[in-house]
PAPALO-748764 format. One line per field, with one value per residue (C-alpha): residue number from 1; residue in one letter; x, y, z. Coordinates in steps of 0.1 Angstrom, whole numbers. Layout:
seq = c(NUM|...)
type = c(A|...)
c1 = c(X|...)
c2 = c(Y|...)
c3 = c(Z|...)
END
This chain:
seq = c(1|2|3|4|5|6|7|8|9|10|11|12|13|14|15|16|17|18|19|20|21|22|23|24|25|26|27|28|29|30|31|32|33|34|35|36|37|38|39|40|41|42|43|44|45|46|47|48|49|50|51|52|53|54|55|56|57|58|59|60|61|62|63|64|65|66|67|68|69|70|71|72|73|74|75|76|77|78|79|80|81|82|83|84|85|86|87|88|89|90|91|92|93|94|95|96|97|98|99|100|101|102|103|104|105|106|107|108|109|110|111|112|113|114|115|116|117|118|119|120|121|122|123|124|125|126|127|128|129|130|131|132|133|134|135|136|137|138|139|140|141|142|143|144|145|146|147|148|149|150|151|152|153|154|155|156|157|158|159|160|161|162|163|164|165|166|167|168|169|170|171|172|173|174|175|176|177|178|179|180|181|182|183|184|185|186|187|188|189|190|191|192|193|194|195|196|197|198|199|200|201|202|203|204|205|206|207|208|209|210|211|212|213|214|215|216|217|218|219|220|221|222|223|224|225|226|227|228|229|230|231|232|233|234|235|236|237|238|239|240|241|242|243|244|245|246|247|248|249|250|251|252|253|254|255|256|257|258|259|260|261|262|263|264|265|266|267|268|269|270|271|272|273|274|275|276|277|278|279|280|281|282|283|284|285|286|287|288|289|290|291|292|293|294|295|296|297|298|299|300|301|302|303|304|305|306|307|308|309|310|311|312|313|314|315|316|317|318|319|320|321|322|323|324|325|326|327|328|329|330|331|332|333|334|335|336|337|338|339|340|341|342|343|344|345|346|347|348|349|350|351|352|353|354|355|356|357|358|359|360|361|362|363|364|365|366|367|368|369|370|371|372|373|374|375|376|377|378|379|380|381|382|383|384|385|386|387|388|389|390|391|392|393|394|395|396|397|398|399|400|401|402|403|404|405|406|407|408|409|410|411|412|413|414|415|416|417|418|419|420|421|422|423|424|425|426|427|428|429|430|431|432|433|434|435|436|437|438|439|440|441|442|443|444|445|446|447|448|449|450|451|452|453|454|455|456|457|458|459|460|461|462|463|464|465|466|467|468|469|470|471|472|473|474|475|476|477|478|479|480|481|482|483|484|485|486|487|488|489|490|491|492|493|494|495|496|497|498|499|500|501|502|503|504|505|506|507|508|509|510|511|512|513|514|515|516|517|518|519|520|521|522|523|524|525|526|527|528|529|530|531|532|533|534|535|536|537|538|539|540|541|542|543|544|545|546|547|548|549|550|551|552|553|554|555|556|557|558|559|560|561|562)
type = c(M|V|T|E|A|L|L|L|A|S|V|V|F|G|P|L|A|H|G|C|T|E|P|W|S|L|A|L|L|E|L|L|L|L|S|M|A|L|R|R|R|E|A|S|S|S|R|A|G|H|V|L|F|A|C|C|L|L|V|L|G|M|G|L|L|Q|W|L|H|P|H|P|I|D|G|P|S|S|R|F|P|F|T|A|S|L|R|E|T|G|K|A|L|V|L|W|S|S|F|A|A|L|L|W|A|A|P|R|S|L|S|R|P|G|A|K|T|R|L|A|W|A|L|V|L|V|A|V|F|V|A|V|V|G|A|I|Q|L|S|Q|G|N|T|M|V|Y|G|L|R|P|A|A|Y|N|R|S|P|F|G|P|Y|F|N|R|G|H|A|A|S|F|M|A|M|C|W|C|V|G|L|G|L|L|W|S|R|Q|A|S|K|W|R|L|L|G|E|G|V|R|P|S|D|F|F|A|S|Q|V|T|L|A|V|L|L|A|V|I|A|S|G|L|V|L|A|R|N|R|G|S|I|L|G|L|A|L|A|A|C|G|I|G|F|W|A|C|G|A|L|K|S|R|P|A|V|W|A|M|R|L|G|L|V|L|V|P|V|A|L|A|G|A|V|L|A|W|P|E|K|L|G|F|P|R|G|F|G|E|L|S|V|T|W|R|L|D|M|Y|R|G|A|L|Q|L|F|R|D|F|P|V|W|G|I|G|L|G|A|V|V|S|A|F|P|A|Y|K|A|G|S|V|A|G|I|V|D|H|V|H|S|D|W|L|E|L|P|L|Q|I|G|M|L|G|T|L|A|C|A|A|G|L|A|F|L|A|A|R|F|W|R|R|A|R|T|R|Q|A|E|D|L|R|L|D|A|G|A|L|A|G|V|L|V|F|I|G|H|G|A|I|D|F|S|F|Q|I|P|A|N|A|V|V|F|L|V|L|L|C|W|L|A|S|S|S|E|A|P|G|S|E|G|E|V|R|N|H|R|H|R|S|S|N|H|R|W|A|R|R|S|A|K|A|A|C|L|G|L|M|F|L|A|L|L|P|L|P|G|Y|W|Y|A|W|R|S|Q|G|L|P|P|K|P|R|L|E|L|L|E|K|A|Y|A|W|D|P|Q|P|K|L|A|Y|A|I|G|L|E|R|Y|K|R|A|A|Q|D|P|R|G|E|T|P|A|M|R|E|A|L|T|F|V|R|R|A|L|R|E|E|P|V|N|P|Y|L|N|L|L|Q|G|T|Y|L|D|A|L|G|R|K|A|D|A|A|A|M|L|A|L|P|R)
c1 = c(876|893|885|900|931|935|930|957|980|977|985|1015|1029|1027|1051|1075|1077|1092|1057|1047|1063|1077|1057|1062|1051|1023|1009|1008|991|965|959|953|928|909|907|888|861|860|854|828|793|777|789|789|756|772|759|793|809|785|794|831|826|805|832|858|835|831|869|871|844|862|895|878|865|899|915|892|904|942|954|989|994|1011|983|951|929|901|866|862|879|913|945|980|993|974|997|998|960|956|978|959|926|938|951|919|898|917|910|873|875|889|862|836|848|867|839|819|850|861|826|834|841|878|887|898|919|937|942|956|981|992|999|1018|1040|1048|1056|1079|1098|1101|1114|1139|1153|1155|1174|1199|1204|1212|1235|1255|1255|1239|1221|1211|1174|1174|1212|1206|1199|1205|1176|1165|1176|1200|1171|1175|1159|1144|1136|1119|1110|1131|1123|1123|1093|1071|1083|1075|1040|1033|1048|1028|995|1004|1015|982|963|985|977|940|946|964|937|909|925|928|891|883|904|876|858|889|896|860|865|893|924|950|960|997|990|970|997|1024|1005|999|1036|1046|1023|1037|1072|1063|1048|1080|1100|1077|1081|1119|1117|1097|1123|1151|1133|1133|1104|1086|1054|1049|1054|1028|1005|1008|1002|970|959|964|945|918|912|914|889|866|871|863|827|825|831|800|810|804|828|855|848|852|882|900|891|904|937|939|934|963|987|994|998|1024|1042|1043|1058|1084|1094|1098|1115|1139|1144|1179|1165|1141|1168|1169|1202|1213|1200|1178|1146|1153|1160|1132|1106|1119|1115|1081|1068|1082|1065|1032|1033|1038|1010|986|993|986|953|943|948|927|905|873|885|921|949|942|942|979|992|1009|1043|1038|1024|1041|1076|1061|1052|1081|1103|1139|1150|1137|1165|1158|1126|1096|1072|1049|1042|1048|1013|986|958|971|979|944|926|953|944|906|898|876|845|861|879|847|830|858|857|819|824|849|826|797|819|830|794|782|810|806|769|775|803|779|763|793|809|841|861|851|852|888|899|882|899|932|920|907|940|958|935|942|980|979|958|982|1012|997|995|1033|1042|1029|1023|990|1011|1028|1003|1010|1005|973|960|965|948|918|917|914|886|868|874|856|829|822|820|794|765|750|746|713|706|681|710|715|678|677|708|692|661|680|703|676|669|705|709|733|745|756|777|793|800|817|838|847|858|880|896|902|917|940|953|959|978|1001|1008|1038|1057|1074|1087|1100|1117|1135|1146|1159|1178|1195|1213|1251|1251|1273|1258|1244|1224|1214|1199|1180|1165|1156|1137|1118|1110|1097|1075|1057|1057|1064|1074|1095|1124|1128|1126|1153|1175|1171|1178|1209|1223|1217|1235|1265|1266|1259|1296|1298|1268|1278|1255|1273|1269|1245|1219|1220|1214|1186|1168|1173|1160|1129|1124|1128|1104|1078|1082|1078|1044|1031|1052|1058|1071|1093|1125|1149|1134|1137|1173|1180|1164|1185|1216|1208|1201|1233|1253|1236|1246|1213|1226|1200|1172|1190|1198|1163|1160|1194|1185|1153|1154|1158)
c2 = c(890|924|937|906|910|946|934|908|932|957|932|919|952|971|949|945|982|990|991|1020|1046|1066|1089|1068|1035|1052|1068|1034|1017|1044|1040|1003|1008|1036|1015|989|1015|1023|987|979|994|982|978|946|933|927|950|948|959|989|999|997|1018|1043|1046|1054|1080|1095|1098|1114|1139|1148|1151|1174|1197|1198|1205|1235|1251|1251|1264|1264|1241|1268|1294|1302|1272|1265|1253|1239|1210|1221|1207|1216|1207|1215|1194|1163|1163|1167|1136|1117|1125|1109|1079|1074|1078|1049|1030|1038|1024|992|989|995|969|942|925|916|905|883|866|849|812|805|842|839|809|827|857|835|819|853|866|835|836|873|868|839|862|889|863|848|882|893|862|867|903|892|864|887|916|937|969|977|972|947|952|985|1013|1021|1023|1058|1073|1044|1020|983|969|935|922|950|969|998|987|952|959|967|936|915|930|919|885|878|886|864|836|836|836|807|787|792|780|749|741|747|724|697|700|697|667|642|666|671|634|628|653|632|647|620|615|619|653|664|654|671|703|703|696|724|749|738|744|778|786|774|798|827|817|817|852|863|849|866|900|899|923|924|939|909|886|904|905|867|861|883|864|830|841|857|826|804|826|823|785|779|784|749|734|721|729|766|767|751|777|807|792|787|822|837|819|831|867|863|849|881|900|876|876|914|914|889|909|940|924|899|911|894|860|864|872|910|928|940|975|976|969|995|1023|1014|1012|1045|1063|1049|1059|1094|1096|1083|1110|1137|1122|1121|1157|1165|1146|1165|1198|1187|1159|1164|1171|1161|1180|1169|1137|1127|1159|1142|1146|1183|1188|1162|1179|1206|1179|1156|1150|1160|1125|1112|1117|1127|1138|1116|1112|1089|1082|1044|1035|1034|1033|1064|1082|1077|1098|1124|1127|1126|1131|1112|1114|1099|1072|1061|1058|1036|1015|1011|999|972|961|958|937|915|909|900|877|860|853|841|818|795|785|782|751|739|744|781|788|776|797|827|820|827|861|868|859|882|911|905|903|937|952|939|951|985|991|997|1005|1025|997|1013|1043|1019|1020|984|969|991|977|941|948|964|935|911|932|930|892|890|914|892|862|878|874|842|837|849|868|897|921|906|909|945|954|939|960|991|985|992|1026|1038|1070|1071|1105|1092|1065|1090|1114|1087|1078|1114|1117|1086|1100|1133|1115|1096|1129|1141|1109|1116|1152|1146|1124|1152|1166|1132|1128|1161|1154|1120|1134|1160|1134|1135|1165|1197|1224|1247|1221|1203|1235|1241|1206|1209|1242|1225|1196|1220|1238|1205|1192|1218|1194|1205|1181|1198|1233|1223|1209|1241|1263|1243|1245|1283|1286|1267|1289|1322|1332|1326|1348|1377|1400|1393|1369|1390|1397|1360|1349|1373|1361|1324|1333|1347|1314|1294|1316|1312|1274|1278|1293|1259|1240|1263|1237|1217|1213|1212|1243|1261|1249|1263|1296|1298|1291|1319|1344|1334|1340|1374|1384|1380|1356|1363|1354|1324|1309|1296|1280|1263|1249|1231|1193|1174)
c3 = c(774|766|800|816|795|806|842|839|821|850|877|857|844|877|898|869|864|898|915|891|914|885|861|830|846|866|835|817|846|848|810|815|843|826|794|814|820|783|775|802|797|828|864|883|896|930|957|974|941|940|975|968|937|957|984|957|942|977|980|946|955|987|968|942|969|984|950|944|976|979|1013|1029|1058|1078|1072|1091|1097|1072|1079|1044|1026|1014|1000|1012|977|945|924|946|950|912|907|933|917|884|902|923|891|876|909|904|868|882|908|881|857|876|896|865|847|875|876|843|845|851|855|891|884|855|877|905|881|868|903|913|883|887|924|914|890|918|942|918|907|943|953|924|935|971|961|939|963|935|945|909|899|870|870|851|876|912|937|946|979|984|994|995|962|958|924|903|934|948|984|997|1020|991|972|1003|1005|969|973|1005|988|959|981|999|966|954|985|979|943|955|981|956|930|956|963|926|921|915|892|871|870|859|831|816|833|839|875|866|849|879|903|882|881|919|925|901|919|953|941|928|962|979|957|967|1004|1000|985|1016|1039|1019|1020|1058|1062|1095|1080|1057|1087|1107|1077|1072|1109|1107|1076|1091|1123|1102|1080|1111|1129|1099|1095|1132|1124|1110|1144|1161|1197|1205|1235|1213|1186|1209|1227|1194|1182|1214|1209|1173|1184|1209|1183|1163|1196|1208|1174|1173|1208|1198|1167|1187|1217|1199|1163|1160|1168|1139|1114|1115|1120|1154|1161|1131|1150|1176|1151|1128|1156|1172|1139|1132|1166|1161|1127|1142|1169|1143|1122|1151|1158|1122|1124|1156|1137|1107|1119|1097|1062|1063|1045|1009|989|983|1001|1031|1014|1013|1048|1070|1071|1093|1119|1115|1146|1143|1153|1119|1094|1058|1041|1048|1019|1039|1076|1072|1080|1053|1078|1096|1063|1049|1076|1072|1035|1036|1072|1096|1074|1043|1064|1081|1047|1034|1066|1062|1026|1037|1065|1041|1018|1047|1058|1023|1017|1052|1045|1009|1020|1037|1004|982|969|986|954|950|987|991|961|976|1010|993|981|1015|1031|1006|1016|1053|1046|1029|1057|1084|1065|1059|1096|1098|1062|1032|1006|994|982|958|929|917|952|956|924|934|967|950|925|954|969|935|936|970|958|928|951|974|950|936|899|887|919|922|916|882|873|886|866|835|839|846|816|792|807|806|788|759|768|803|787|763|791|811|781|775|812|808|777|795|825|801|787|823|831|802|810|834|809|789|822|832|798|801|837|826|797|820|840|835|812|817|839|811|791|823|836|803|804|840|834|805|828|855|829|823|858|886|913|943|935|901|917|942|914|893|923|932|896|895|929|915|883|899|900|862|853|831|851|883|912|933|905|895|931|936|905|916|951|935|917|949|967|940|943|981|976|965|991|1020|1044|1020|1039|1009|993|1027|1030|995|1004|1035|1015|991|1020|1037|1005|1001|1036|1053|1079|1106|1082|1069|1104|1111|1076|1078|1112|1100|1105|1072)
END
């Protein structure tokens, strides 16, 4: 029960905490997931669960090899796994370790009676909250998240999320799960009535659930996100493709499946050709598609340069600026395609392993679905649709890089993995026999590793605290707090803020402006050793060189696209 409580807490806390995109919320989410591994002694008996866990361990192994070999993206090519950013890969290792803890513990927890129903209700209620808060924001013209703070980088927030596309991805997954819950309860109507549930109570609960799903659907409409529309179309076609197998006529089966394959293609063409008719602003589709295509071209070029090992787990933000087209304005943290960014991080080998794990899960679930009861099968169909929505949305967005959404996606995969084995299967017997031979030192080592990872997850928090306290302060105390924050968490954004503050205060330095600028330039160059292609640090270096009279050296840096 404790493991299930931690699981529910993670899927509730993550979306409400802005998707866990900030250090404080990410650390708390990682603590929740790692605590699940501390509570669970044995893994799930599901073979599909074992395969998913093994794939996550493979990604972790690849990332560890990359972390042990830092290498600049603009340096000579390397034949071995490397990372373009030691710091980002270290953060990603902690995050993926928490994903591994989730994949270890969640399938068995979800195999408990009623666990999936409780999870489905939790997701539906959180999605309703996101939709209601987002609707209130839009009706009031409010761009403040929770009415308390502005969204970073002037993004368009929706509900607790800083970006409406990420909120739409979460709501779309939860809406599919809710539909499965509604459909499953309808299939279990006679069983529930036989157990003493009054017909009026059953009808009221079904109507309530339908109203909640209508609220989530309204939130999806208000979010106006094309990725969620394409994801829902893919999910509908995927579920229909699967359900066609129940037809007796083979020609009719394949005719319907062919039609279902053509539907998302036609929808994608309609969204690209007539975005205004589907409710998107004029010119929005053209600019968005143009930028995405330019980003994808740069990402493909980056993949061609490092196809086997990738550039490091989580290191796209550090490497991609060197490949970004000048037509794409601003700094690009992600390439707006999860399934293009994954091979950039772990290369072709790691991507093929992950794809093989998902294919194994799909095959096991497909075979097991033929023998499941209608009530359970319909509930699982909602989870399957949620997975397909996320996969479709991830093709043109980076929702997997939002930790809260990634956790919901992985939880749905664990849901399907727990449904791919029959109760009392040979896997359960084999697990029971193996349990008695487990070594106590192995369990203690795993717990020690989890505790160590929890400590690493908390390390960036003092830096975040100092950076948060520095906001709105006078220049001198602000610079002191920023330097303390950088000592705890040496990220490029803090280095840029420190360098900019030193540039502004150089004229007031008692040693003179030139010595102060040279000292600050040394600091910026030291930060550039870790992030050699960071556009803002290069801009700052060019600004210093220009102020020191080295205009020829500064010209190339000031001309870099940003």
